[in-house]
PLY file of the C-alpha trace (Angstrom):
ply
format ascii 1.0
element vertex 259
property float x
property float y
property float z
element edge 258
property int vertex1
property int vertex2
end_header
182.01 69.52 51.85
178.40 68.50 51.89
178.97 65.07 53.04
181.01 66.15 55.89
178.45 68.56 57.17
175.37 66.08 57.07
178.03 63.44 59.35
178.37 67.06 61.60
174.82 67.28 61.61
173.85 63.77 62.64
177.02 63.53 65.26
175.42 66.38 67.28
172.50 64.88 67.60
173.22 60.91 67.78
174.04 60.46 71.39
170.58 62.02 72.47
168.46 60.37 70.09
170.10 56.98 70.92
169.44 57.79 74.78
165.82 58.47 73.94
164.88 55.55 71.64
166.34 53.32 73.60
164.04 53.78 76.76
161.06 53.07 73.87
162.92 49.93 72.87
163.06 48.76 76.53
159.96 49.59 77.71
157.42 46.95 77.24
154.53 48.98 77.29
155.67 50.42 73.90
154.65 47.72 71.60
155.88 49.66 68.69
159.54 49.67 68.21
161.42 52.21 66.42
163.66 51.48 63.29
167.17 52.96 62.67
166.98 56.32 61.52
167.41 57.36 57.73
170.56 59.13 57.57
171.92 60.29 54.05
175.30 59.76 53.08
176.34 61.29 49.48
180.37 60.69 49.75
180.45 57.22 47.66
183.64 55.57 47.93
185.48 55.28 44.63
188.65 54.10 44.03
189.29 54.52 47.68
188.45 58.27 47.94
184.85 59.86 48.91
183.24 61.31 45.58
180.35 63.37 46.26
180.39 65.12 42.42
177.45 62.83 41.36
175.34 65.12 43.22
176.79 68.45 44.54
178.13 69.20 40.75
174.84 68.29 39.19
173.38 70.65 37.24
170.23 70.02 38.59
169.89 68.66 42.12
166.66 66.93 43.05
165.56 65.68 46.52
162.31 63.20 46.29
160.33 62.66 50.00
158.68 59.87 50.78
156.64 59.23 53.77
158.73 57.20 56.62
161.33 54.78 57.14
160.18 51.13 58.09
162.12 47.79 58.97
165.56 48.84 57.63
168.25 46.66 59.03
172.26 45.88 58.22
174.23 43.30 57.57
175.25 40.88 60.29
178.51 42.07 60.47
177.81 45.21 61.80
174.06 44.78 63.46
174.58 41.52 64.97
173.61 37.75 64.58
170.95 37.57 63.27
170.23 41.48 62.13
167.57 43.21 63.45
165.22 46.00 62.37
164.74 47.23 65.98
166.84 49.92 66.84
170.07 49.32 69.08
171.93 52.05 70.92
175.38 50.16 70.38
175.12 49.89 66.52
177.31 52.89 65.38
176.53 55.86 63.27
179.12 54.31 60.92
177.22 51.69 60.80
173.71 53.11 60.25
175.39 55.33 57.45
176.77 52.17 55.48
173.15 50.51 55.05
171.35 53.61 53.31
174.48 54.23 51.13
175.12 50.41 50.11
171.37 50.28 49.63
171.05 53.47 47.29
174.58 52.54 45.43
173.51 49.17 44.94
170.33 50.68 42.57
172.26 53.76 41.02
173.51 53.62 37.84
174.50 56.50 36.20
170.98 58.30 35.59
169.02 55.31 35.76
167.34 53.76 38.96
166.91 50.29 39.06
164.70 49.44 41.88
162.54 46.08 42.27
159.03 47.46 43.36
157.95 43.77 44.59
161.53 43.76 46.92
161.74 47.62 47.94
158.29 48.90 47.68
156.00 51.09 45.60
157.88 54.07 46.96
161.09 53.24 44.72
159.07 52.08 41.44
157.14 55.84 41.80
160.51 57.28 42.22
162.14 55.73 39.53
158.76 56.86 37.05
159.78 60.18 38.06
163.58 60.34 37.63
162.48 58.99 33.97
160.28 61.75 32.81
162.20 64.43 34.14
165.38 62.93 32.52
163.71 62.81 29.54
162.50 66.65 29.81
166.32 67.77 30.78
168.68 65.03 28.67
171.40 67.24 27.95
171.77 68.00 32.30
173.60 65.86 34.53
170.85 65.58 37.43
171.54 64.13 41.17
168.64 62.62 43.01
168.70 61.71 46.61
166.02 60.36 48.82
164.51 61.70 51.76
161.73 60.79 54.19
159.75 63.28 56.18
159.47 60.56 59.21
163.65 59.86 59.52
162.69 57.05 62.10
159.76 54.47 61.26
158.38 51.44 62.48
160.81 48.28 63.39
158.33 46.10 61.71
155.35 47.11 59.79
154.80 50.28 57.86
153.30 53.50 58.48
153.51 56.11 61.06
155.07 55.25 64.02
153.10 56.35 66.64
153.19 59.71 69.01
155.91 58.07 71.34
158.56 57.84 68.53
157.80 60.40 66.82
158.00 62.76 69.16
161.69 61.62 70.50
162.08 62.46 66.31
160.89 65.77 66.47
162.86 66.80 70.03
166.21 65.17 69.70
166.33 64.49 65.74
164.82 67.32 63.72
167.17 67.46 60.59
165.22 67.31 57.44
165.40 71.48 57.21
169.18 71.55 57.99
169.70 68.75 55.47
167.80 70.55 52.71
170.00 73.57 53.69
173.12 71.37 53.58
172.10 69.52 50.48
170.70 72.52 48.67
168.28 70.80 46.45
166.90 72.91 43.02
163.51 71.01 43.08
161.88 69.04 45.88
158.93 66.43 45.19
156.75 65.28 48.27
155.62 61.80 46.75
153.54 61.81 50.54
150.25 62.45 49.41
148.60 64.81 52.04
150.95 64.44 55.11
150.81 68.07 54.81
150.79 68.22 58.83
154.22 66.48 58.54
155.62 68.66 55.77
155.00 71.90 58.14
156.55 69.90 61.25
159.54 70.04 59.37
159.55 73.05 57.11
157.16 75.30 59.18
154.43 77.65 57.50
153.48 75.86 54.13
151.32 77.41 51.15
150.19 74.79 48.79
149.02 76.15 45.44
147.00 74.62 42.36
149.00 73.25 39.03
146.90 73.66 36.07
143.64 72.35 36.60
144.16 69.56 39.27
143.09 69.75 42.90
145.19 70.52 45.46
145.41 67.19 46.86
145.93 65.82 43.36
148.96 67.97 42.14
150.13 71.14 44.22
153.19 73.47 44.05
154.59 73.98 47.61
156.27 77.47 48.77
158.16 77.41 52.09
161.09 79.13 53.30
164.04 77.77 52.48
162.82 75.81 49.76
163.06 76.69 45.77
160.78 74.75 43.82
158.82 72.07 45.19
155.49 69.85 44.48
153.58 67.37 46.05
151.77 64.66 44.70
150.41 61.23 45.90
152.40 58.38 47.36
152.71 56.00 44.85
150.87 53.24 46.74
147.86 55.25 46.71
144.90 53.54 44.59
144.30 55.39 41.66
143.08 54.82 38.41
145.34 53.12 36.17
147.66 56.20 34.19
146.67 58.83 37.13
149.90 58.72 39.09
151.99 59.26 36.05
149.58 61.88 34.61
150.46 63.73 37.70
154.08 63.40 37.67
153.61 64.72 33.74
152.06 67.67 35.28
154.69 68.24 37.82
157.59 68.14 35.33
155.81 70.21 32.27
155.43 72.69 35.08
159.16 72.58 35.97
161.06 75.07 34.53
165.10 75.10 34.69
0 1
1 2
2 3
3 4
4 5
5 6
6 7
7 8
8 9
9 10
10 11
11 12
12 13
13 14
14 15
15 16
16 17
17 18
18 19
19 20
20 21
21 22
22 23
23 24
24 25
25 26
26 27
27 28
28 29
29 30
30 31
31 32
32 33
33 34
34 35
35 36
36 37
37 38
38 39
39 40
40 41
41 42
42 43
43 44
44 45
45 46
46 47
47 48
48 49
49 50
50 51
51 52
52 53
53 54
54 55
55 56
56 57
57 58
58 59
59 60
60 61
61 62
62 63
63 64
64 65
65 66
66 67
67 68
68 69
69 70
70 71
71 72
72 73
73 74
74 75
75 76
76 77
77 78
78 79
79 80
80 81
81 82
82 83
83 84
84 85
85 86
86 87
87 88
88 89
89 90
90 91
91 92
92 93
93 94
94 95
95 96
96 97
97 98
98 99
99 100
100 101
101 102
102 103
103 104
104 105
105 106
106 107
107 108
108 109
109 110
110 111
111 112
112 113
113 114
114 115
115 116
116 117
117 118
118 119
119 120
120 121
121 122
122 123
123 124
124 125
125 126
126 127
127 128
128 129
129 130
130 131
131 132
132 133
133 134
134 135
135 136
136 137
137 138
138 139
139 140
140 141
141 142
142 143
143 144
144 145
145 146
146 147
147 148
148 149
149 150
150 151
151 152
152 153
153 154
154 155
155 156
156 157
157 158
158 159
159 160
160 161
161 162
162 163
163 164
164 165
165 166
166 167
167 168
168 169
169 170
170 171
171 172
172 173
173 174
174 175
175 176
176 177
177 178
178 179
179 180
180 181
181 182
182 183
183 184
184 185
185 186
186 187
187 188
188 189
189 190
190 191
191 192
192 193
193 194
194 195
195 196
196 197
197 198
198 199
199 200
200 201
201 202
202 203
203 204
204 205
205 206
206 207
207 208
208 209
209 210
210 211
211 212
212 213
213 214
214 215
215 216
216 217
217 218
218 219
219 220
220 221
221 222
222 223
223 224
224 225
225 226
226 227
227 228
228 229
229 230
230 231
231 232
232 233
233 234
234 235
235 236
236 237
237 238
238 239
239 240
240 241
241 242
242 243
243 244
244 245
245 246
246 247
247 248
248 249
249 250
250 251
251 252
252 253
253 254
254 255
255 256
256 257
257 258
């Protein structure tokens, strides 16, 4: 079961990353505090049974990457009163997993995504746009989508790269992205990251970016790397582009895809 393998992966690293992040949280000289790690969970509860078929048995499995995860917190029952987005090593791994599972499930209905960009940011708006185009190309196929981030531990407050103090801890104690990909075996990876290419290389090793049609490599690129099948990279949805350009790039990717 894919979900069991994900849990085993995280469990093996959880204590180490918790202890390392605790030092940053307690260090008054570290102004940027870490958010909770992004943990993937595809084993959704249905009628008291965990079911991962929505993804594991999909005709096409798609993983869509953003940059980093910021400002995440749970309910007051699991995360204290009031809940805080600052990482707390006393919060269980299960509680953190539940935050992401509940978020994803609450906005996933069949093959439709109902993210509110004003509430959840432009990444999920772009995510939804891409999903719509791919679903239109393959109307007779069941497509399973999973969200991931290249940087698994972002800022507790604010957005953007969390800085080297936090990122170096992640790379040393929680380098899980490649293992997640090996477990979930996506048929297609989409990097909605812009030129976050060094982070892609951190996660996947040697990477080659190839042109798609007549587009410049920074606009749309096919990504070739070990342990990854079909992959593409284009702008992050928050990029300031001419109206209609983002969807144009998505369409170029979808047209280039062949399953």
